[in-house]
C-alpha positions in Angstrom: -0.5 -17.3 6.5 2.9 -16.3 4.9 4.9 -19.0 3.3 8.4 -19.0 1.9 9.4 -20.3 -1.4 11.7 -23.4 -1.3 15.3 -22.5 -0.6 14.8 -18.8 -0.5 15.2 -16.9 2.8 15.3 -13.4 1.2 11.5 -12.8 1.0 8.2 -14.2 1.9 5.0 -14.5 -0.2 1.4 -15.3 0.1 0.5 -18.3 -2.1 -1.2 -16.1 -4.8 1.8 -13.7 -4.9 4.1 -16.7 -5.4 1.9 -18.1 -8.1 1.9 -14.7 -9.9 5.7 -14.4 -9.8 6.1 -18.0 -10.9 3.8 -17.5 -13.8 5.7 -14.4 -14.9 9.0 -16.3 -14.8 7.6 -19.4 -16.6 6.1 -17.2 -19.3 9.6 -15.9 -20.0 9.1 -12.5 -18.6 12.6 -11.0 -18.6 11.5 -7.5 -17.6 10.1 -8.4 -14.2 12.3 -7.5 -11.3 11.7 -6.0 -7.9 12.9 -2.7 -9.3 10.0 -2.8 -11.8 7.5 -2.6 -9.0 6.3 1.0 -8.3 7.1 2.9 -5.1 3.7 4.6 -4.8 0.3 3.1 -4.4 -3.1 4.8 -4.1 -5.9 3.1 -2.2 -9.4 4.5 -2.9 -12.4 4.3 -0.6 -16.1 4.7 -1.3 -18.0 7.8 -0.1 -18.6 7.6 3.7 -16.7 4.3 3.8 -13.5 3.0 5.5 -13.7 -0.6 4.4 -11.3 -1.9 1.8 -13.0 -2.9 -1.5 -11.7 -5.9 -3.5 -9.8 -3.4 -5.7 -8.4 -1.6 -2.7 -7.3 -5.0 -1.2 -5.5 -5.8 -4.5 -3.6 -2.4 -4.3 -2.6 -3.1 -0.7 -1.4 -6.6 -1.7 0.7 -5.1 -4.5 2.2 -2.6 -2.1 3.0 -5.4 0.4 4.7 -7.4 -2.4 6.7 -4.3 -3.4 7.7 -3.8 0.2 8.8 -7.4 0.6 10.8 -7.3 -2.7 12.4 -3.8 -2.4 13.1 -3.7 1.3 12.5 0.0 1.7 14.0 1.9 4.7 10.5 3.2 5.5 6.9 3.2 4.3 4.8 6.3 4.6 1.0 5.8 4.8 -0.5 9.1 3.9 -4.1 10.0 4.1 -6.6 12.9 4.2 -5.8 15.5 6.9 -8.6 16.1 9.3 -8.6 19.8 8.4 -9.8 19.5 4.8 -13.0 21.4 4.0 -14.4 19.8 0.9 -17.9 18.7 -0.2 -18.7 15.3 1.3 -15.6 15.2 3.5 -16.0 13.3 6.7 -13.1 13.9 9.1 -14.2 10.9 11.2 -13.1 8.6 8.4 -9.5 9.7 8.3 -8.2 7.4 11.1 -10.3 4.4 10.2 -9.0 4.6 6.6 -5.4 4.8 7.8 -6.1 1.8 10.1 -7.7 -0.3 7.4 -4.7 0.1 5.1 -2.2 -0.5 8.0 -4.0 -3.6 9.1 -4.0 -5.0 5.6 -0.3 -4.3 5.2 0.5 -6.0 8.6 -1.7 -9.0 7.6 0.5 -9.4 4.5 3.6 -9.6 6.8 4.9 -6.0 6.5 7.1 -5.1 9.4 5.2 -2.6 11.6 8.5 -0.7 12.3 8.6 0.3 8.7 5.2 2.1 8.8 4.6 5.7 9.7 1.7 8.0 9.0 1.6 11.4 7.3 -1.2 13.7 6.2 -1.7 14.6 2.6 -1.4 18.3 2.1 -4.7 20.2 1.7 -4.0 20.6 -2.0 -3.2 16.9 -2.5 -6.4 15.9 -0.6 -8.6 18.1 -2.8 -7.4 16.7 -6.2 -10.1 15.1 -8.2 -13.5 13.7 -7.1 -11.9 11.0 -4.8 -9.0 13.2 -3.5 -10.1 13.1 0.1 -11.2 9.5 -0.1 -7.8 7.9 -0.6 -4.8 6.7 1.3 -1.4 6.6 -0.3 1.4 4.1 0.4 4.8 5.4 -0.4 8.1 3.4 -0.2 11.3 5.3 0.5 14.8 3.8 0.2 16.4 6.3 2.6 15.2 7.7 5.9 15.7 11.4 5.1 12.7 11.9 2.8 
């Protein structure tokens, strides 16, 4: 359930997010601002798996917080293309991984109208041992990118 902090209509937070932001402010953190949040997030999946691990859920939660704070014009969820030929690649997992990330973002209150899908290029998907086992979340401030 999404809650709003008292008196603030500009954003919404889950209780843990609100607690984290409050702790940063109480600790005297003067460098935290919505602009200090990244625009790109990478969600990794296990081999032959489309379920979000605890670490992956944390990444998605951070992305949702950035979306709520930065108010991007659009959010691209990019994942492995179904055409990649790589050792251990399972093209049947591409859509379930997209869907797992999208469901988690929507559960955090992200506006579904902001989300769109894109495929990583073949070269991007082949990078590193987990290259084809990831979904990227990219925030864009304009609609032209």
